[in-house]
C-alpha positions in Angstrom: 25.0 -6.6 -31.6 23.3 -9.6 -33.2 19.7 -9.0 -34.4 16.8 -10.5 -36.3 14.6 -8.9 -39.0 11.1 -9.4 -37.7 7.8 -7.7 -37.9 6.7 -5.8 -34.8 4.0 -8.5 -34.2 6.5 -11.3 -34.7 8.8 -9.6 -32.2 6.0 -9.2 -29.7 5.1 -12.9 -29.9 8.7 -14.1 -29.6 9.5 -11.6 -26.8 6.5 -12.8 -24.7 7.3 -16.4 -25.2 10.6 -15.8 -23.4 9.3 -13.9 -20.3 9.3 -15.6 -16.9 7.9 -14.7 -13.5 10.2 -15.7 -10.6 8.8 -15.8 -7.1 10.4 -16.8 -3.8 8.2 -18.0 -0.9 10.3 -19.1 2.0 12.8 -21.6 0.7 10.7 -22.4 -2.4 11.4 -20.7 -5.8 8.8 -20.7 -8.6 9.6 -19.9 -12.2 6.6 -19.7 -14.6 6.0 -18.3 -18.0 4.4 -14.9 -17.4 2.3 -15.1 -20.6 1.4 -18.8 -21.3 -0.9 -18.0 -24.2 -2.8 -15.4 -26.2 -6.5 -14.9 -26.9 -7.6 -13.2 -30.1 -10.5 -12.3 -32.4 -9.2 -11.2 -35.7 -10.4 -8.4 -38.0 -8.8 -5.6 -39.9 -6.1 -4.2 -37.8 -4.6 -7.4 -36.4 -5.4 -10.2 -38.9 -2.2 -9.5 -40.9 -0.2 -8.4 -37.9 -0.6 -10.3 -34.7 -2.7 -12.9 -36.5 0.1 -13.6 -39.0 2.7 -13.8 -36.2 0.7 -16.3 -34.1 0.0 -18.4 -37.2 3.7 -18.4 -38.2 4.9 -19.5 -34.8 2.2 -22.1 -34.5 4.0 -23.9 -37.3 7.6 -23.0 -36.5 7.7 -23.0 -32.7 4.4 -24.6 -31.5 5.0 -24.0 -27.8 6.2 -20.4 -28.1 2.8 -18.7 -27.8 -0.2 -20.9 -28.0 -3.3 -19.2 -29.5 -6.7 -19.6 -28.0 -10.0 -18.6 -29.7 -12.6 -16.7 -27.8 -16.1 -15.4 -28.7 -16.1 -12.0 -27.1 -13.2 -9.6 -26.5 -14.4 -8.6 -23.0 -14.8 -12.3 -22.0 -11.3 -13.0 -23.2 -9.9 -10.4 -20.7 -12.1 -12.0 -18.0 -10.5 -15.4 -18.8 -7.1 -13.8 -18.4 -8.1 -12.3 -15.1 -9.5 -15.6 -13.8 -6.3 -17.3 -14.8 -4.2 -14.6 -13.1 -6.0 -14.9 -9.8 -5.8 -18.6 -9.6 -2.1 -18.4 -10.3 -1.8 -15.7 -7.6 -0.7 -13.1 -10.2 2.3 -15.0 -11.4 0.8 -15.6 -14.8 -1.9 -14.1 -17.1 -2.9 -14.1 -20.8 -2.5 -11.6 -23.6 -5.4 -10.5 -25.8 -5.2 -9.2 -29.4 -8.2 -7.4 -31.1 -9.0 -5.6 -34.2 -9.5 -1.8 -34.3 -12.8 0.0 -33.4 -15.4 -2.1 -31.6 -13.1 -5.1 -31.3 -10.8 -2.9 -29.2 -13.3 -1.0 -27.2 -15.1 -4.2 -26.3 -12.1 -4.9 -24.0 -12.6 -1.7 -21.9 -14.8 -3.3 -19.3 -12.4 -6.1 -19.0 -9.5 -3.7 -18.5 -11.4 -1.8 -15.8 -12.2 -5.1 -14.1 -8.5 -6.2 -14.1 -7.3 -2.9 -12.8 -9.9 -2.6 -10.1 -9.1 -6.1 -8.9 -5.4 -5.4 -9.2 -4.9 -8.4 -11.4 -2.6 -8.5 -14.5 -3.9 -8.7 -18.0 -2.0 -7.8 -21.2 -4.1 -6.1 -23.9 -3.2 -5.4 -27.5 -6.0 -3.3 -29.1 -5.3 -2.6 -32.8 -5.3 1.1 -33.8 -5.6 3.3 -36.9 -2.7 3.8 -39.3 0.3 5.5 -37.8 1.1 7.0 -41.2 -2.5 8.3 -41.6 -2.1 7.7 -45.3 -5.5 6.1 -45.8 -7.4 8.0 -43.1 -10.1 7.7 -42.2 -10.2 3.9 -42.3 -13.2 1.8 -41.4 -14.1 2.0 -37.7 -11.8 4.9 -37.1 -12.9 7.7 -34.7 -12.3 11.2 -36.2 -11.9 14.1 -33.8 -12.1 17.6 -35.3 -9.9 19.0 -32.5 -7.3 16.3 -32.0 -5.7 14.2 -34.7 -3.8 12.0 -32.3 -6.8 10.8 -30.3 -8.2 7.4 -31.2 -10.8 5.1 -29.6 -8.0 3.4 -27.7 -7.5 6.5 -25.6 -10.5 5.3 -23.5 -8.2 2.6 -22.1 -6.0 5.2 -20.3 -8.0 5.7 -17.1 -8.7 2.0 -16.7 -5.2 0.7 -17.4 -2.3 0.6 -15.0 0.0 1.2 -17.9 -0.9 2.5 -21.3 1.3 3.0 -24.4 0.8 3.3 -28.1 3.6 2.1 -30.5 3.5 4.8 -33.2 6.9 3.8 -34.4 8.5 0.3 -34.4 11.4 1.5 -32.3 9.0 2.3 -29.4 8.3 -1.4 -29.0 11.2 -2.1 -26.7 10.4 0.4 -24.0 6.6 -0.3 -24.3 7.0 -4.1 -23.8 9.6 -3.8 -21.0 7.5 -1.3 -19.1 4.4 -3.4 -19.6 6.1 -6.5 -18.2 7.4 -4.4 -15.2 3.8 -3.4 -14.3 2.3 -6.9 -14.9 4.7 -8.4 -12.4 4.6 -5.7 -9.8 2.4 -6.6 -6.8 1.5 -2.9 -6.2 1.2 -1.5 -9.7 -0.3 -4.5 -11.4 -3.6 -4.3 -13.4 -4.4 -4.0 -17.1 -1.5 -3.2 -19.3 -2.7 -1.8 -22.7 -0.3 -1.4 -25.6 -2.2 0.0 -28.6 -0.8 -1.2 -32.0 -1.5 0.7 -35.2 -2.3 -1.7 -37.9 0.5 -0.7 -40.2 3.1 -0.8 -37.4 2.1 -4.3 -36.6 3.3 -5.5 -40.0 6.3 -3.3 -40.2 9.8 -5.0 -40.2 12.6 -3.9 -37.9 15.9 -5.2 -36.7 15.2 -6.7 -33.3 18.3 -7.2 -31.0 18.8 -10.7 -29.7 19.0 -9.2 -26.2 15.4 -8.2 -26.5 14.3 -11.7 -27.5 16.5 -13.6 -24.9 14.8 -15.3 -21.9 14.2 -12.7 -19.2 13.1 -13.1 -15.6 10.8 -10.8 -13.7 11.0 -11.3 -9.9 7.9 -10.5 -7.8 9.1 -8.1 -5.1 8.1 -9.0 -1.6 9.5 -6.3 0.7 10.4 -6.9 4.3 8.8 -4.9 7.1 10.8 -2.2 8.8 11.7 -3.3 12.3 10.6 0.0 13.8 7.1 -0.5 12.3 6.9 -4.0 13.7 7.8 -2.7 17.2 5.2 0.0 17.0 2.5 -2.3 15.7 3.3 -4.8 18.5 2.9 -2.1 21.1 -0.6 -1.3 19.9 -1.5 -4.9 19.8 -0.3 -5.6 23.4 -2.3 -2.6 24.6 -5.5 -3.7 22.9 -8.5 -5.2 24.7 -10.6 -6.1 21.8 -8.4 -6.5 18.7 -9.8 -8.0 15.4 -8.0 -8.9 12.3 -9.5 -8.0 8.9 -7.8 -10.1 6.3 -7.9 -9.1 2.6 -6.9 -10.6 -0.7 -3.3 -9.6 -0.1 -3.0 -12.5 2.4 -3.6 -14.9 -0.6 -1.2 -13.1 -2.9 1.5 -13.2 -0.2 0.8 -16.9 0.5 0.4 -15.8 4.1 -2.4 -18.1 5.3 -0.2 -20.2 7.5 1.4 -17.3 9.2 -2.0 -15.6 9.7 -3.3 -18.8 11.3 -0.2 -19.0 13.6 -0.6 -15.4 14.6 -4.3 -15.8 15.4 -3.8 -19.0 17.4 -0.9 -17.5 19.3 -2.8 -14.4 20.3 -6.4 -15.4 20.3 -7.2 -12.5 18.0 -10.1 -13.5 15.7 -10.1 -13.2 11.9 -12.7 -11.6 9.7 -12.3 -11.6 6.0 -13.2 -9.6 2.9 -14.6 -11.0 -0.4 -11.1 -11.3 -1.8 -9.8 -13.2 1.3 -12.4 -16.0 1.7 -10.3 -19.1 2.3 -7.5 -17.5 4.3 -8.8 -19.6 7.3 -11.0 -22.7 7.5 -14.6 -21.7 8.1 -14.9 -23.9 11.1 -11.7 -22.7 12.8 -12.6 -21.4 16.3 -11.1 -18.0 15.5 -12.7 -17.6 12.1 -15.5 -15.1 12.3 -16.3 -15.3 8.6 -17.2 -12.4 6.2 -17.1 -8.9 7.4 -19.1 -5.8 6.5 -22.3 -5.3 4.5 -22.3 -8.9 3.3 -20.7 -10.2 6.5 -21.5 -12.5 9.3 -23.1 -11.2 12.5 -20.1 -12.5 14.3 -17.6 -10.4 12.4 -19.8 -7.3 12.5 -20.5 -7.6 16.2 -16.8 -7.9 17.2 -15.6 -5.3 14.7 -18.3 -2.9 16.0 -16.7 -2.9 19.5 -13.1 -3.4 18.5 -10.5 -1.0 19.8 -7.9 -2.1 17.3 -8.3 -3.3 13.7 -5.4 -5.1 12.2 -5.9 -4.8 8.5 -3.8 -7.3 6.5 -3.8 -7.0 2.7 -7.1 -5.2 2.6 -8.0 -2.0 0.7 -11.0 -1.3 3.0 -13.6 -1.2 0.2 -17.0 0.1 1.3 -18.6 -3.3 1.7 -15.8 -4.2 4.1 -16.3 -1.1 6.2 -20.1 -1.2 5.9 -19.8 2.3 4.4 -17.8 3.3 7.5 -20.4 2.3 10.0 -18.7 -0.9 11.0 -16.2 0.6 13.5 -18.2 2.2 16.4 -15.7 2.1 19.2 -14.7 5.8 19.6 -11.2 4.7 20.6 -10.7 2.4 17.6 -7.3 2.5 15.9 -5.9 0.8 12.8 -2.7 -1.0 12.2 -2.4 -1.8 8.5 -0.1 -4.3 6.8 0.0 -3.9 3.1 2.5 -4.1 0.2 0.9 -0.9 -1.1 1.5 2.3 0.9 -1.7 3.6 -0.6 -3.7 1.0 1.4 -1.4 0.9 4.4 -2.1 4.5 5.3 -5.9 4.2 5.0 -8.3 5.0 7.9 -5.7 7.2 9.7 -3.6 4.2 10.3 -1.5 4.6 13.5 1.1 2.2 12.2 1.2 1.7 8.4 3.4 -1.4 7.8 4.4 -1.3 4.1 5.5 -4.8 3.5 4.7 -8.3 2.1 2.0 -9.7 4.4 3.7 -13.0 5.0 7.1 -11.5 5.8 5.5 -8.9 8.1 3.5 -11.6 10.0 6.6 -13.7 10.6 8.2 -10.7 12.4 5.0 -9.7 14.1 4.5 -13.2 15.5 7.8 -12.9 17.3 7.2 -9.3 18.4 3.9 -10.1 20.2 5.0 -13.4 21.7 3.2 -14.1 25.0 0.2 -11.8 24.3 -3.3 -13.2 24.3 -6.8 -11.7 24.4 -8.6 -11.9 27.7 -10.7 -14.9 28.7 -13.8 -12.7 28.6 -13.0 -11.7 25.0 -12.4 -15.3 24.1 -15.8 -16.2 25.4 -17.5 -13.5 23.4 -15.7 -14.6 20.2 -16.8 -18.2 20.8 -20.4 -17.1 21.5 -20.7 -14.9 18.4 -19.2 -17.6 16.1 -21.6 -20.2 17.4 -24.5 -17.9 16.9 -23.6 -17.2 13.3 -22.8 -20.9 12.5 -26.3 -21.8 13.7 -27.8 -19.1 11.6 -26.1 -20.5 8.5 -27.1 -24.1 9.5 -30.7 -22.9 9.7 -30.6 -21.1 6.3 -29.2 -24.2 4.6 -31.8 -26.4 6.2 -34.8 -24.3 4.9 -37.4 -26.4 3.1 -39.2 -24.1 0.7 -41.1 -26.0 -2.1 -41.6 -26.3 -5.0 -38.9 -23.6 -5.4 -35.9 -23.4 -3.1 -34.5 -20.3 -1.6 -31.1 -19.2 -2.8 -29.9 -20.2 0.7 -30.9 -23.8 0.1 -29.3 -23.8 -3.3 -26.0 -22.5 -1.9 -26.0 -25.0 0.9 -26.8 -27.9 -1.5 -24.1 -27.0 -3.9 -21.6 -26.4 -1.1 -22.3 -29.8 0.3 -22.1 -31.6 -3.0 -18.7 -30.1 -3.9 -15.3 -31.3 -2.7 -13.3 -29.1 -0.3 -10.6 -28.4 -3.1 -13.2 -27.4 -5.7 -13.5 -23.8 -6.7 -16.7 -21.8 -6.7 -16.8 -18.8 -9.1 -19.2 -15.8 -9.0 -19.2 -12.1 -9.6 -22.5 -10.1 -9.6 -26.1 -10.1 -8.3 -27.3 -11.4 -5.0 -25.1 -14.5 -5.1 -21.8 -12.8 -4.2 -23.2 -11.3 -1.0 -24.9 -14.6 0.0 -21.8 -16.6 -0.9 -19.6 -14.3 1.2 -21.9 -14.8 4.2 -22.5 -18.5 4.0 -20.1 -20.4 1.7 -18.0 -22.7 3.8 -14.4 -22.9 2.6 -11.6 -25.1 3.8 -9.1 -24.4 0.9 -7.2 -21.3 0.0 -8.2 -21.7 -3.7 -11.8 -22.7 -3.0 -13.5 -19.3 -3.5 -13.2 -17.0 -6.4 -15.7 -14.1 -6.4 -14.9 -11.1 -8.5 -16.3 -8.3 -6.3 -14.1 -5.3 -6.8 -15.9 -4.5 -10.1 -18.7 -7.0 -9.6 -19.1 -7.4 -13.3 -22.2 -9.1 -14.6 -21.1 -11.6 -17.2 -17.7 -12.3 -15.6 -18.9 -15.6 -14.1 -18.6 -18.1 -17.0 -15.6 -16.4 -18.8 -13.7 -15.9 -15.5 -14.6 -19.4 -14.4 -13.1 -20.7 -17.7 -9.9 -18.8 -16.9 -9.8 -20.4 -13.4 -10.4 -23.9 -15.0 -7.6 -23.3 -17.5 -5.2 -22.5 -14.7 -6.3 -25.5 -12.7 -5.7 -27.7 -15.7 -2.3 -26.2 -16.4 -1.1 -26.7 -12.8 -2.8 -30.1 -12.7 -4.3 -29.5 -9.3 -7.4 -31.7 -10.0 -10.0 -29.2 -9.0 -13.5 -28.9 -10.4 -14.6 -25.3 -11.1 -18.3 -24.6 -10.4 -19.7 -21.3 -11.6 -22.8 -20.0 -9.9 -24.7 -17.5 -11.9 -28.1 -15.9 -12.0 -30.2 -15.5 -15.1 -29.4 -11.8 -15.4 -25.7 -12.3 -15.5 -26.0 -15.3 -17.7 -27.8 -13.3 -20.3 -25.1 -10.6 -20.2 -22.4 -13.0 -21.3 -22.5 -16.7 -21.8 -20.5 -16.8 -25.0 -17.5 -18.6 -23.5 -19.6 -21.8 -23.1 -18.9 -22.1 -26.8 -15.1 -21.8 -26.1 -15.4 -24.5 -23.5 -17.2 -26.7 -26.0 -14.5 -26.2 -28.7 -11.7 -27.1 -26.3 -13.6 -29.8 -24.4 -13.1 -28.0 -21.0 -15.2 -29.4 -18.2 -16.6 -26.2 -16.6 -19.6 -26.8 -14.4 -22.2 -24.0 -14.3 -25.1 -23.8 -11.8 -27.6 -21.5 -13.6 -30.2 -20.1 -11.2 -33.3 -18.9 -12.9 -35.3 -16.3 -10.8 -36.8 -14.3 -13.7 -35.1 -11.0 -13.1 -32.4 -9.1 -11.2 -32.8 -10.5 -7.7 -30.0 -8.5 -6.0 -31.1 -5.1 -7.3 -34.7 -6.1 -6.8 -34.1 -6.6 -3.1 -32.0 -3.4 -2.9 -34.7 -1.4 -4.7 -37.3 -2.7 -2.3 -35.2 -1.8 0.7 -34.7 1.7 -0.7 -38.4 2.3 -1.4 -38.4 1.8 -5.1 -40.5 -1.4 -5.1 -38.3 -3.6 -7.3 -38.8 -1.2 -10.2 -37.4 -2.4 -13.5 -35.9 -5.6 -12.0 -38.4 -8.2 -13.2 -38.3 -10.1 -16.5 -42.0 -9.5 -17.5 -43.9 -8.6 -20.6 -44.7 -5.0 -21.1 -48.1 -3.8 -19.9 -48.6 -1.1 -22.6 -51.5 0.5 -20.7 -49.2 1.5 -17.8 -46.0 1.1 -19.7 -44.8 -1.2 -16.9 -42.6 -4.3 -16.8 -43.6 -5.0 -13.2 -46.8 -6.9 -13.4 -47.0 -8.6 -16.8 -46.6 -12.3 -17.5 -43.2 -13.9 -17.0 -41.1 -14.0 -20.1 -41.0 -17.5 -21.8 -37.3 -17.7 -21.5 -35.7 -21.2 -21.6 -32.1 -20.7 -20.7 -31.5 -24.5 -20.4 -32.4 -24.9 -24.0 -30.2 -21.9 -24.8 -27.2 -23.5 -23.2 -27.9 -26.8 -25.1 -28.0 -24.9 -28.3 -24.4 -23.7 -27.6 -23.3 -27.3 -27.3 -23.2 -27.6 -23.5 -24.6 -30.6 -21.7 -27.6 -29.5 -19.6 -29.0 -31.1 -16.4 -32.5 -29.8 -15.6 -33.4 -29.8 -11.9 -37.2 -29.6 -11.7 -39.1 -27.9 -8.9 -40.7 -30.2 -6.4 -40.4 -32.1 -3.2 -37.0 -33.7 -4.1 -35.5 -30.6 -5.6 -32.6 -30.3 -3.1 -31.6 -33.9 -3.4 -31.9 -33.6 -7.2 -29.6 -30.5 -7.3 -27.0 -32.2 -5.2 -27.1 -35.3 -7.4 -26.8 -33.1 -10.5 -23.6 -31.5 -9.1 -22.2 -34.9 -8.2 -23.1 -36.2 -11.7 -21.3 -33.2 -13.3 -18.3 -33.7 -11.1 -18.1 -37.4 -12.1 -17.9 -36.4 -15.8 -14.3 -36.9 -17.2 -12.0 -34.1 -18.0 -12.2 -33.2 -21.6 -16.0 -33.9 -21.8 -16.9 -30.2 -22.2 -19.1 -27.8 -20.2 -22.1 -28.9 -18.1 -24.9 -26.5 -17.1 -27.2 -27.3 -14.2 -30.4 -25.4 -14.5 -32.5 -24.7 -11.3 -35.2 -22.2 -10.4 -35.3 -20.3 -7.2 -37.7 -18.1 -5.3 -36.1 -14.6 -5.4 -38.4 -13.2 -2.6 -36.6 -15.3 0.1 -33.7 -13.5 1.6 -30.4 -14.5 3.1 -29.8 -14.1 6.8 -29.2 -10.5 7.9 -25.6 -9.3 8.3 -26.9 -6.7 10.9 -24.9 -4.2 8.8 -25.5 -1.6 6.1 -24.4 -0.3 2.7 -24.7 3.3 1.8 -26.9 3.8 -1.2 -28.5 7.3 -1.1 -32.3 7.5 -0.7 -34.3 10.4 -2.0 -35.1 12.8 0.8 -38.4 14.0 -0.6 -40.9 11.7 -2.2 -44.6 11.3 -2.8 -44.1 7.5 -2.4 -44.7 6.3 1.2 -42.2 3.5 0.6 -39.5 5.9 -0.2 -40.3 8.1 2.7 -40.0 5.2 5.1 -36.8 4.0 3.5 -35.3 7.5 4.0 -36.0 7.3 7.7 -33.9 4.1 7.9 -31.2 5.7 5.7 -31.0 8.8 8.0 -30.5 6.6 11.0 -27.6 4.7 9.4 -26.0 8.0 8.1 -25.9 9.2 11.7 -23.7 6.2 12.6 -21.1 6.8 9.8 -17.7 7.7 11.1 -15.6 10.2 9.0 -12.4 8.2 9.2 -9.6 10.0 7.5 -7.7 8.4 4.6 
């Protein structure tokens, strides 16, 4: 068998440059490079291994594995995840780090990728496999376990973990890693730890290992018996509702979902991951569901006798902590590529299949069925009620500071339908879920499975990279509060270095607005959520002067162009003009930050729903005692659905 003498790192780079994802959607076949590039921050551990390999091929085979420079290891993983979601899990990036803190900085990113079921390939460097110079700088020593390293913390947050102690282990590690990255059920973070001496070790690499290889995304058909059973429950239902999850997007099932809804009259509610599966103004689109949902979705789900879950994992915000489904006769038919999710909530018919393929069969099986005229009237009335609620929220006129509702409405109106909004944590994701009006399947990107503060700019940069690579002409607009911005804004520098036009709307509200509101509702009076100077007499941060933070100047110091929107009578128009001005900037001009202040005390419209966050049963604070009464009332409404 022909072979090449390569270092382990060189073999990894050459291998990855020849891996392709193949996907079949109907009559269309897609073939993309699974790993189009690699991020890396170099230190001892990878500088002479992966760093040398990337440098070598940058000269010898420029397009084999392009290297991209990041500023924070966690943020690099976020970029990979943002890219993966915009490419519908067909592609992602690899990340190489040094040992010690460089490696462990990626753990949050790995957890985010796995929780969101999005692929990311991680190469944390590790201590010497030979242990000859132990302990090296940044090495963790355990008195009881010589084979444990810092990188073992990746095990619970990775979908696949391996450590290449010997060069010969590289083959199985990489092939298993690629299998998981391209598997729609198993995908998540793939972590392959690389001891620093092994990275530089030379081995004979078979040509077969380095040859182009295709990884086909599996899209299983639904069993006919399951479709027949599901159709029977649908035909018997009086008040069916569809809950669409992110799996609809990953299956490219939006058109089939619309056809199914229109043929049957069954309305569609959607989770955070599924926003965009149906145009917001479609007559059967109820909008968001659950704790951050619309009153339309929650009213109809509350009385539903059949929930048809498609590509959803029923996260607690979706189920309003299992208070959403109040009909004692409610049943669940779940369509999901993962059996783990298909069987949830005591599903009477778990359909383990690709969502698009299942819907094609289900459309035929329920032909002729429609909801009653009375149910159709209720759907129409609830949708009209919610649409007016959002209209009123967007039309608020608080001055000199706008409410977050007004800011969302202004940005939404100023963006084009094909643009992408990106967010992750704070009060914005809930308010966006409720109110953001989307008419494009790619128009909404909110990371809410892990809801990681600091994802916004780095994840948004990953989305923009994907948009540029597929040349879809979309602007990417990140919406982020000051709390999340302060957590991680480093990748603005990356955007500056590469001239990437990433638009960021930075909302300054002098604290943690989301947790502040939650704290108040739970009787803790916004404790520890304000950015204030310390009052040493009471050791309190609640009542001091606002901190003199100038985040606009901070963004300018990183090289971003900044547009300041001043409070005042024309603030809404000024914000819209700022977004339009940023959109008009040419590609390649670098990042643009729009700075605007909001009033954090002005809430979004109520979802008429709930989220279970336990309240202390005994307290000397009257506010906590009152909050507990409310909590106890909602707890009584929880349904112990099995599974």
